[in-house]
N, C-alpha and C positions, 0 to 999 in steps of 0.2 A: 624609683628608687627605694630601696628598703631603709628603714630608719637605723641610722648608725649609732653605735656607742661612742660617745663623744667625751665622756668624763668618768673618771673612777675616783672614789674617795677612799682612803685607807684611814683606818682609826689610829690614833696616836695619843699616847698619854703624855708625850714630851715632844711638843712642835719643833723646838730648836734642836732637839736630837735628831729627830726625823730628817730636818733641813740639813744638818751636818752629814749625817750618814748618806743620803742620797746625792749630795755634792761630791763626797769623797768617793763613793762607789760608782756613781754614774756621771758625774760632771754636771748635775742638773743645778740650776739657779732656782732655789724655792724662795718665794716671796712670803714673809709672815704678814698676816692680816690680824694684828692684836694677839691676844692669848688664846683664841679659840680656833684660829683657822690659818693654814698655810697652803700655797698653790704653786705648782710647777705647770708652766704652759710650755708645750713643745712645738708651737706654731699652729697655723691655720688648719693644716691637714692632719695633724696628729691628735692623739687622745691627751687631754689634760689630765693631771693628777692632783687632787686636793688632799690635804691631811687634816682631819676633822678631830678635834678632841672630843671623844664620845665618853659620856657618863652613863651609868647603869640606868636602865629604864628608858632609854632612848627608843625610836621607831625602828630599830634595825638589830639584827643579831650582834651582840658585842664582839668586836674583834674580827670582823669579816669586811672584806672589801666590798664596796657598793658601786657597781656600774650604773652610769645614767645614759638613757638613749634619747637622742634628740628626735622630737616629733614636732609637727606642725600644731597639733591641737591636743592638749593633755586630756580634757574631759572627753573627747572622742576616742582617744586611745585608751583610756581607762575602761570605757564601755566595751572596747574589743577585748581588752584584757579579761573582764568579767566574763564576757560572752565566751571566751575560749577556756574558762576554767580558774583563772587567776582570783586573786583577792586584793581589794585596794587597803592599803595600810595606812596611807596619809593621802587625803584628797589634794587637788591643785592648791599650791600654797605660793604666794609671791614672795620671792627673794627680795627683789628691789626692781625699780624701774630700769636700772642699769643691768642687772643680771637676769631677769625674767622670772620664771615660775618652775616649780618642780612638784612631783608627786612620788609617792612610794608604793610599790605593789609587791605581792608575792606570787610567784608561778605556782603551779600545782604541787611541785615538789618541795616547796617552802622556800626556795631561793628568793632573796628580796633584790629587787632592782628599782632603780628611780627612772622617772620620765623628766625630761627638761625641755623647756621651750621659751623663746623670748615673747611669745603672744601670752 
């Protein structure tokens, strides 16, 4: 099976405003996680959406969505990414024991994507 996109982060300067917009426009229930993150989860089979407060100088292009691809082994997949012509932007980084780890890479055209794994 191919590695699926399972998560997309959207930058937001106003998390409460993003929550209210998506609730009104799409009926989403968005949970705020403090002042830095909010999340909409569509269920086990659907892609989840997070709203990340993005500050200048972060590891990704400002104002751009960031899709995450679910993989079994982040380090092995980063090696494949590099072998295929991509660039590692952020190596495997632990989010928490509950939420697993992530990494960021750029494809040869400069698009930034994330990898995610519970391992």
